[in-house]
N, CA, C and O of each residue as an XYZ file, in Angstrom:
688
protein
N     118.498     11.076     13.611
C     120.036      9.694     14.570
C     119.320      8.306     14.299
O     118.160      7.900     14.233
N     120.858      7.675     14.150
C     121.667      6.509     14.125
C     122.001      6.318     15.318
O     123.207      6.529     15.445
N     121.377      5.935     16.519
C     122.004      4.798     17.728
C     122.546      3.989     17.928
O     121.657      3.453     18.590
N     123.076      3.520     17.953
C     123.436      1.932     18.126
C     123.155      1.727     19.552
O     123.146      2.728     20.269
N     122.815      0.023     20.314
C     122.116     -0.577     20.995
C     123.021     -0.537     21.895
O     122.938     -0.155     23.062
N     124.201     -1.091     21.111
C     125.337     -1.841     22.199
C     126.349     -0.309     22.316
O     127.446     -0.495     22.843
N     126.127      0.751     21.988
C     126.680      2.018     22.758
C     126.026      2.682     23.453
O     126.830      3.514     23.874
N     124.843      2.946     23.986
C     124.189      2.981     24.547
C     125.064      2.994     26.290
O     125.399      4.015     26.891
N     125.254      1.590     26.759
C     125.822      1.853     27.858
C     127.132      2.534     28.389
O     127.259      2.914     29.554
N     128.291      2.673     27.216
C     129.237      3.786     26.899
C     128.622      5.588     27.423
O     129.049      6.316     28.319
N     127.331      5.841     26.278
C     127.355      6.809     26.329
C     126.369      7.405     27.794
O     126.729      8.475     28.286
N     125.837      7.080     28.069
C     125.047      6.949     29.409
C     126.171      7.151     30.474
O     125.915      7.960     31.366
N     127.236      6.600     30.495
C     128.141      6.536     31.598
C     129.566      7.656     31.123
O     130.568      7.685     31.836
N     129.472      8.391     30.039
C     130.087      9.520     29.773
C     129.463     10.854     29.749
O     129.997     11.963     29.769
N     127.976     10.449     29.694
C     127.201     11.649     29.499
C     127.208     12.042     31.168
O     127.096     13.240     31.429
N     127.324     11.163     32.204
C     127.178     11.079     33.207
C     128.808     11.616     33.602
O     128.994     12.758     34.022
N     129.971     10.602     33.400
C     131.540     11.219     33.880
C     131.303     13.021     33.671
O     131.632     13.773     34.589
N     130.684     13.586     32.328
C     131.447     14.666     31.865
C     130.463     15.295     33.169
O     131.043     15.439     34.246
N     129.258     15.601     33.103
C     128.210     16.103     34.557
C     128.875     16.687     35.496
O     129.289     17.819     35.748
N     128.890     14.847     36.318
C     129.392     14.990     36.621
C     131.169     15.702     37.343
O     131.448     16.479     38.257
N     131.549     15.338     36.875
C     133.714     15.812     36.601
C     133.469     17.415     36.813
O     134.124     18.013     37.667
N     132.690     17.956     36.165
C     132.437     19.696     35.933
C     132.272     19.905     36.874
O     133.028     20.737     37.376
N     130.874     19.127     37.988
C     130.612     20.181     38.565
C     129.077     20.248     38.291
O     128.548     20.298     39.401
N     128.390     20.264     37.590
C     127.183     20.006     36.902
C     126.190     19.429     37.627
O     125.077     19.954     37.583
N     126.317     18.712     38.113
C     125.576     18.227     39.078
C     126.630     17.296     40.233
O     127.853     17.189     40.318
N     125.210     16.580     41.218
C     126.210     15.796     42.697
C     124.954     14.495     42.831
O     123.811     14.186     43.171
N     126.205     14.098     42.277
C     125.367     12.199     42.722
C     126.662     11.971     43.242
O     127.840     12.320     43.167
N     125.377     10.752     44.152
C     126.248     10.070     45.488
C     126.972      8.985     44.877
O     126.240      8.403     44.077
N     128.220      8.446     44.948
C     128.578      6.983     44.365
C     127.764      5.448     44.550
O     127.619      4.360     43.993
N     127.415      6.124     45.599
C     125.971      4.009     45.441
C     125.006      4.666     44.791
O     123.942      4.059     44.669
N     125.085      5.732     44.344
C     123.960      5.752     42.818
C     124.124      6.202     41.554
O     123.326      6.808     40.839
N     125.272      5.837     41.336
C     126.117      6.859     40.059
C     125.588      5.598     39.282
O     124.711      6.075     38.562
N     125.644      4.285     39.044
C     124.936      3.752     37.978
C     123.426      3.625     38.002
O     122.866      3.495     36.913
N     122.373      3.656     39.601
C     121.867      3.994     38.773
C     121.297      5.219     38.245
O     120.263      5.122     37.584
N     121.866      6.460     38.457
C     121.779      7.743     37.114
C     122.472      6.652     36.174
O     121.594      5.989     35.620
N     123.526      6.322     35.877
C     123.672      5.958     34.018
C     123.051      4.921     33.893
O     123.624      3.844     33.731
N     121.879      5.038     33.941
C     120.674      3.827     33.591
C     120.000      4.900     33.469
O     119.682      5.421     32.400
N     119.715      5.337     34.694
C     118.455      6.275     33.854
C     118.310      7.427     32.577
O     117.282      7.664     31.943
N     119.505      7.991     32.419
C     119.881      8.495     31.248
C     119.683      7.013     30.147
O     118.930      7.084     29.176
N     120.439      5.765     30.461
C     120.482      4.773     29.380
C     119.320      4.237     28.877
O     119.267      3.773     27.738
N     117.852      4.275     30.061
C     116.441      4.274     29.790
C     115.942      5.029     28.852
O     115.592      4.544     27.776
N     115.836      6.357     29.136
C     115.907      7.330     27.740
C     116.026      6.909     26.255
O     115.252      6.903     25.298
N     117.913      6.397     26.552
C     118.218      6.352     24.154
C     117.889      5.018     24.872
O     118.700      5.333     25.743
N     117.470      3.903     25.268
C     117.083      2.842     24.945
C     115.248      2.682     24.383
O     114.866      2.051     23.397
N     114.302      3.532     25.451
C     113.183      3.868     24.928
C     113.274      4.261     23.804
O     112.526      3.521     23.165
N     113.866      5.197     22.918
C     114.275      5.180     22.751
C     114.405      4.685     20.685
O     113.911      4.820     19.566
N     115.539      4.046     21.560
C     115.412      2.549     19.667
C     114.292      1.549     20.011
O     114.416      0.485     19.405
N     113.319      1.621     20.765
C     112.225      0.892     20.788
C     111.594      1.986     19.696
O     111.101      1.453     18.702
N     111.551      3.145     19.736
C     109.902      3.512     19.430
C     110.687      3.872     17.606
O     110.046      4.055     16.570
N     111.772      3.872     17.729
C     112.888      4.087     16.186
C     112.298      2.777     15.750
O     111.378      2.929     14.947
N     112.629      1.289     16.119
C     112.496      0.053     15.526
C     110.985     -0.477     15.222
O     110.576     -1.216     14.327
N     110.092      0.374     16.631
C     108.910     -0.245     16.147
C     107.842      0.611     15.250
O     106.675      0.344     14.965
N     109.040      2.266     14.747
C     108.207      3.245     13.552
C     109.094      2.529     12.377
O     109.004      3.001     11.243
N     109.800      1.598     12.570
C     110.560      1.061     11.770
C     109.358      0.015     10.531
O     109.118     -0.082      9.327
N     109.068     -0.376     11.417
C     108.579     -1.673     12.053
C     107.286     -1.839     11.000
O     107.021     -2.734     10.198
N     106.402     -0.251     11.439
C     105.365      0.274     10.819
C     105.541      0.699      9.992
O     104.471      1.148      9.580
N     106.733      1.020      8.978
C     106.480      1.913      7.800
C     107.215      0.733      7.028
O     107.079      0.701      5.805
N     107.637      0.201      7.374
C     108.154     -1.856      6.425
C     106.387     -2.182      6.453
O     105.815     -2.545      5.425
N     105.683     -2.005      7.707
C     104.433     -2.843      6.809
C     103.579     -2.146      6.018
O     102.856     -2.728      5.210
N     103.576     -1.153      6.133
C     102.862      0.278      5.767
C     103.375     -0.297      3.827
O     102.735     -0.731      2.869
N     104.186     -0.111      3.972
C     104.534     -0.432      2.326
C     104.260     -0.990      2.025
O     103.369     -0.952      1.176
N     105.042     -2.451      2.666
C     104.576     -4.309      1.883
C     102.580     -3.881      1.785
O     102.271     -4.350      0.690
N     101.198     -3.217      2.458
C     100.477     -2.974      2.406
C      99.896     -2.242      1.269
O      98.920     -2.512      0.569
N     100.828     -1.125      1.241
C      99.729     -0.323     -0.179
C     100.992     -0.699     -1.420
O     101.477      0.199     -2.109
N     101.416     -2.196     -1.556
C     102.367     -2.093     -2.205
C     103.504     -0.964     -3.397
O     103.722     -0.999     -4.608
N     103.990     -0.059     -2.256
C     104.747      0.258     -2.821
C     106.086     -0.330     -2.606
O     106.133     -1.324     -1.882
N     107.357      0.197     -3.198
C     108.194      0.002     -2.907
C     109.649      1.083     -1.809
O     109.777      2.262     -1.478
N     110.367     -0.071     -1.630
C     111.373     -0.056     -0.693
C     112.029      1.908     -0.725
O     112.391      2.672      0.169
N     111.905      2.034     -2.131
C     112.356      3.610     -2.080
C     112.396      4.172     -1.493
O     113.315      4.806     -0.975
N     110.518      4.088     -1.272
C     109.638      5.632     -0.763
C     109.629      4.888      0.978
O     108.808      5.376      1.755
N     110.509      3.786      1.479
C     110.653      4.010      3.341
C     110.718      5.516      3.896
O     110.064      5.963      4.838
N     111.845      6.338      2.937
C     111.273      7.210      4.118
C     110.967      8.345      4.222
O     111.412      9.186      5.003
N     109.730      8.495      2.981
C     109.053      9.594      2.779
C     107.971      8.705      2.985
O     107.238      9.354      2.240
N     107.084      7.579      3.434
C     106.095      6.843      4.718
C     107.039      6.878      6.199
O     106.540      7.260      7.257
N     108.439      6.427      6.082
C     108.791      6.703      8.029
C     108.812      8.350      8.027
O     109.332      8.615      9.111
N     108.655      9.002      7.678
C     108.335     10.904      7.788
C     106.801     10.518      7.968
O     106.520     10.615      9.163
N     106.127     10.269      7.498
C     104.824     10.851      7.781
C     104.347     10.184      8.652
O     103.436     10.636      9.344
N     105.055      8.422      8.907
C     104.185      8.047      9.829
C     104.831      8.411     11.041
O     104.216      7.743     11.871
N     105.706      9.071     11.660
C     106.509      9.317     12.907
C     105.820     11.384     12.772
O     105.898     12.053     13.802
N     105.270     12.021     11.523
C     104.401     13.271     12.218
C     103.394     12.669     12.703
O     102.944     13.022     13.793
N     102.885     11.723     12.048
C     101.526     10.556     12.625
C     101.361     11.000     14.074
O     100.644     11.888     14.536
N     102.808      9.555     15.110
C     102.295      9.889     16.380
C     103.282     10.152     16.682
O     103.933      9.117     16.827
N     104.087     11.372     16.971
C     104.226     12.709     16.700
C     106.154     12.489     17.191
O     106.802     13.459     17.585
N     106.521     11.660     17.110
C     107.552     10.826     16.951
C     108.941     11.639     15.791
O     108.956     11.953     14.601
N     109.911     11.717     16.876
C     110.917     12.933     16.276
C     111.783     11.843     15.960
O     112.041     10.729     16.416
N     112.276     12.857     14.644
C     113.450     11.578     13.841
C     114.989     12.357     13.952
O     115.080     13.362     14.656
N     115.776     12.010     13.466
C     117.206     12.757     12.743
C     116.855     14.405     14.155
O     115.959     14.625     14.970
N     117.806     14.967     13.845
C     118.199     16.153     14.615
C     117.087     17.109     15.712
O     117.182     18.074     16.470
N     116.025     16.149     15.238
C     115.114     16.596     16.534
C     114.238     15.524     17.128
O     113.324     15.541     17.953
N     114.955     14.396     16.279
C     115.041     13.462     17.678
C     115.845     13.569     18.750
O     115.631     13.307     19.934
N     117.249     14.184     17.936
C     118.388     14.487     19.223
C     117.759     15.600     20.697
O     117.662     15.605     21.924
N     117.520     16.283     19.692
C     116.829     16.914     20.547
C     116.270     16.302     21.783
O     116.828     15.878     22.794
N     115.119     16.365     21.461
C     113.851     15.344     21.925
C     114.191     14.361     23.062
O     113.324     13.950     23.833
N     115.563     13.980     23.139
C     116.347     12.893     23.883
C     117.288     13.599     24.957
O     117.307     13.383     26.168
N     118.046     14.472     24.242
C     118.935     14.962     24.538
C     117.967     15.943     25.972
O     118.529     16.005     27.066
N     116.449     16.680     25.780
C     115.174     17.024     26.785
C     114.974     16.403     27.626
O     115.068     16.795     28.789
N     114.576     15.037     27.214
C     113.801     13.979     28.358
C     115.294     13.629     29.249
O     115.020     13.636     30.449
N     116.769     13.331     29.013
C     117.999     13.642     30.094
C     117.405     14.402     30.763
O     116.967     14.011     31.845
N     117.113     16.290     30.156
C     117.609     17.088     31.384
C     116.632     16.340     32.597
O     117.138     15.766     33.561
N     115.187     16.445     32.383
C     113.873     15.853     32.162
C     114.388     15.102     33.597
O     114.376     15.529     34.752
N     114.811     13.901     33.081
C     115.299     13.092     33.740
C     116.132     12.884     34.872
O     116.050     11.927     35.642
N     117.308     14.261     34.966
C     118.268     14.555     35.476
C     117.680     14.664     36.749
O     117.792     14.122     37.849
N     116.417     16.346     35.745
C     115.755     17.327     37.676
C     115.317     16.408     38.200
O     115.949     16.172     39.229
N     114.015     15.289     37.914
C     113.718     14.620     39.053
C     113.920     13.351     39.013
O     112.923     12.632     39.091
N     115.098     12.800     38.896
C     115.921     11.533     39.306
C     115.905     11.283     40.783
O     115.801     12.308     41.456
N     116.017      9.694     41.703
C     116.226     10.112     42.616
C     117.585      9.933     43.176
O     117.986      9.940     44.340
N     118.426      9.707     41.596
C     119.600      9.138     41.947
C     120.689     10.776     41.991
O     121.898     10.854     42.211
N     119.846     11.733     41.737
C     120.666     12.642     41.104
C     120.324     13.499     42.892
O     119.205     13.605     43.395
N     121.696     14.011     43.544
C     121.694     14.240     44.725
C     120.693     16.098     44.633
O     119.583     16.481     45.005
N     121.920     16.775     43.910
C     121.278     17.985     42.994
C     121.763     18.487     41.628
O     122.609     17.914     40.942
N     121.185     19.521     41.342
C     121.631     20.181     39.789
C     122.336     21.361     40.114
O     122.065     21.858     41.208
N     123.249     21.965     39.351
C     123.126     22.766     39.249
C     123.852     24.023     38.694
O     124.339     25.098     39.044
N     123.566     23.018     37.325
C     123.821     24.028     36.097
C     123.125     24.572     35.489
O     122.065     24.291     36.048
N     122.851     25.290     34.574
C     122.201     25.535     33.981
C     121.626     24.750     32.992
O     122.340     23.748     32.944
N     120.537     24.621     31.994
C     119.772     23.366     31.147
C     120.407     23.664     30.397
O     121.170     22.846     29.882
N     120.366     25.232     29.927
C     121.884     25.585     28.380
C     122.915     24.488     28.630
O     122.853     23.624     27.755
N     123.917     24.243     29.634
C     125.125     24.286     29.623
C     125.022     22.818     29.490
O     125.501     21.974     28.733
N     124.436     22.821     30.233
C     124.153     20.731     30.692
C     124.238     19.925     29.244
O     125.075     19.155     28.772
N     122.547     20.648     28.594
C     122.344     20.697     27.117
C     123.436     20.258     26.080
O     123.310     19.288     25.332
N     124.854     21.346     26.141
C     125.462     21.432     25.324
C     126.728     20.297     25.504
O     127.282     19.709     24.575
N     127.049     20.144     27.063
C     127.587     18.840     27.321
C     127.626     17.275     27.157
O     128.395     16.323     27.293
N     126.044     17.645     26.697
C     125.257     15.929     26.595
C     125.473     16.305     24.714
O     125.723     15.544     23.780
N     125.357     17.060     24.736
C     124.934     17.361     22.838
C     126.558     16.812     22.245
O     126.642     15.899     21.424
N     127.954     17.632     22.886
C     129.568     17.103     22.088
C     129.108     15.788     22.814
O     128.066     16.429     22.684
N     128.837     14.675     23.407
C     128.844     13.871     24.216
C     128.366     12.717     23.507
O     128.739     11.578     23.787
N     127.518     12.999     22.561
C     126.294     11.983     22.156
C     126.933     12.331     20.679
O     126.976     11.317     19.982
N     127.466     13.570     19.992
C     128.005     13.575     18.775
C     129.151     12.266     18.364
O     129.454     11.550     17.410
N     129.625     12.587     20.164
C     131.070     11.591     19.581
C     130.388     10.218     18.887
O     130.769      9.796     17.796
N     129.703      9.809     19.398
C     128.280      8.411     19.732
C     127.644      8.009     18.024
O     127.573      7.118     17.178
N     127.334      9.229     18.290
C     126.557      9.138     16.827
C     127.139      9.620     15.693
O     126.488      9.847     14.673
N     128.188      9.775     15.779
C     128.793     10.257     14.054
C     129.844      8.986     13.843
O     130.770      9.314     13.101
N     129.907      7.928     14.208
C     129.901      6.841     13.934
C     129.576      6.045     12.323
O     130.152      5.377     11.464
N     128.439      6.565     12.589
C     128.253      5.822     10.574
C     129.118      6.730      9.571
O     129.724      6.346      8.571
N     128.982      8.587     10.310
C     130.041      8.868      9.195
C     131.278      8.669      8.915
O     131.903      9.017      7.914
N     131.753      7.872     10.190
C     133.106      7.903     10.140
C     133.572      6.650      9.798
O     134.709      6.433      9.380
N     132.195      5.328     10.073
C     132.633      4.256      8.576
C     132.471      4.568      7.128
O     133.303      4.285      6.266
N     131.271      5.206      6.917
C     131.626      5.365      5.771
C     132.761      6.081      5.221
O     133.258      5.878      4.113
N     133.332      7.400      6.551
C     134.690      7.888      5.321
C     135.266      6.839      4.798
O     135.379      6.476      3.627
N     135.925      5.999      6.644
C     137.009      4.573      5.931
C     136.465      3.924      4.687
O     137.093      3.870      3.629
N     135.240      3.428      4.880
C     135.118      2.799      3.448
C     135.859      3.574      2.362
O     136.916      3.595      1.731
N     134.475      4.315      2.541
C     135.438      4.729      0.995
C     137.049      4.940      0.961
O     137.658      4.210      0.179
N     137.449      5.436      1.372
C     138.667      5.633      1.287
C     139.804      4.156      0.828
O     140.885      4.083      0.245
N     138.956      3.236      1.393
C     139.331      2.162      1.404
C     139.040      1.421     -0.004
O     139.522      0.339     -0.340
N     138.096      2.276     -0.807
C     137.961      1.829     -2.106
C     138.477      2.408     -3.201
O     138.323      1.756     -4.234
N     138.970      3.302     -3.284
C     139.511      4.817     -4.166
C     139.735      3.926     -5.609
O     139.553      4.287     -6.771
N     140.239      2.520     -5.023
C     140.050      2.170     -6.925
C     139.456      0.859     -7.459
O     139.714     -0.286     -7.829
N     138.636      1.634     -7.288
C     136.917      1.501     -7.681
C     136.382      2.200     -8.284
O     137.369      2.816     -8.688
N     135.483      2.737     -8.788
C     134.771      3.308     -9.212
C     133.108      3.489     -8.662
O     132.280      2.654     -9.026
N     132.764      4.475     -7.894
C     131.338      4.833     -7.007
C     130.312      4.257     -8.470
O     130.507      4.518     -9.657
N     129.268      3.456     -7.885
C     128.120      3.954     -8.527
C     128.218      2.257     -9.034
O     127.190      1.685     -9.395
N     129.531      1.553     -9.016
C     129.332      0.600     -9.868
C     128.609     -0.582     -9.341
O     128.459     -0.666     -8.122
N     128.104     -1.586    -10.190
C     128.280     -3.012     -8.930
C     128.702     -2.910     -8.007
O     128.332     -2.340     -6.981
N     130.230     -3.910     -8.472
C     131.341     -4.289     -7.633
C     131.827     -2.910     -6.569
O     132.578     -3.228     -5.647
N     131.428     -1.415     -6.670
C     132.121     -0.533     -5.490
C     130.875     -0.772     -4.705
O     130.971     -0.488     -3.511
N     129.373     -1.374     -5.244
C     128.440     -1.542     -3.965
C     128.475     -2.591     -3.399
O     128.026     -2.699     -2.257
N     129.062     -3.703     -4.117
C     129.090     -4.770     -3.206
C     130.485     -4.680     -2.242
O     130.777     -5.466     -1.340
N     131.244     -3.526     -2.679
C     132.880     -3.458     -1.891
C     132.170     -3.088     -0.524
O     131.948     -3.704      0.519
N     131.910     -1.808     -0.991
C     131.395     -1.078      0.217
C     130.515     -1.902      1.229
O     131.122     -2.224      2.250
N     129.214     -2.304      1.146
C     128.373     -3.023      2.211
C     129.705     -4.172      2.756
O     130.087     -4.427      3.898
N     129.951     -4.446      2.057
C     131.646     -5.489      2.526
C     132.488     -4.953      3.798
O     132.742     -5.556      4.840
N     132.736     -4.042      3.527
C     133.544     -3.723      4.207
C     132.910     -2.487      5.335
O     133.768     -1.833      5.928
N     131.856     -2.262      5.542
C     130.999     -1.046      5.764
C     130.712     -2.494      7.012
O     131.050     -2.473      8.196
N     130.384     -3.027      6.674
C     129.690     -4.571      7.591
C     131.401     -5.136      8.330
O     131.608     -5.670      9.420
N     131.858     -4.961      7.825
C     133.250     -5.310      8.913
C     133.347     -4.472      9.381
O     133.071     -4.744     10.549
N     133.670     -3.074      9.288
C     134.379     -1.885     10.142
C     132.862     -1.734     10.903
O     133.087     -0.594     11.310
N     132.058     -1.899     11.198
C     130.651     -2.365     11.939
C     130.868     -3.700     13.132
O     130.422     -3.678     14.279
N     131.567     -4.682     12.588
C     131.898     -5.335     13.919
C     133.400     -5.261     14.224
O     133.791     -6.033     15.099
N     134.272     -4.489     13.669
C     135.308     -4.377     14.289
C     135.181     -3.551     15.633
O     135.751     -3.706     16.713
N     134.204     -2.578     15.194
C     133.806     -1.449     16.740
C     132.447     -1.793     16.978
O     131.454     -1.082     17.133
N     132.660     -3.488     16.976
C     131.161     -3.875     17.901
C     130.010     -3.328     17.493
O     129.391     -3.246     18.553
N     129.349     -2.921     16.697
C     128.392     -2.441     16.346
C     127.570     -3.251     15.695
O     126.538     -2.729     15.272
N     127.793     -4.766     15.426
C     127.077     -5.662     15.085
C     126.983     -6.736     15.325
O     126.109     -7.415     14.785
């Protein structure tokens, strides 16, 4: 799961708005911002844990003299050792944490919906924001139709366009 810190406030605001708008949760207007911050805090904590894991992975690669190509393999091993969920499991973990927070938050007056109903709504909202990387990739590839993939020129242009698209969307 690739989560950009800049989209966390938008994502948490939309999650709370969706749940509140559908009558799944009751939140007083004065506590609305605090409820959004509760959801955002879970996402930020996950990002922090992911950053720590990435740094530990880079350190382990350096210590063991391994190439960067082994990053994913080493990261997976470290994640398992630390019981840190990544990828789809990470998304499920974060959603579970959000549901737990909504149930126990002082900022949420009442929860009316079943967990599975709220889980689906939160998942749909998160997918919208987590699919940004795929959208950027598709757009970058569509702009590079005149170059053959795998060539040095294509690699350079792809990175340049991806960087440009991320800047345009406020992600970098």
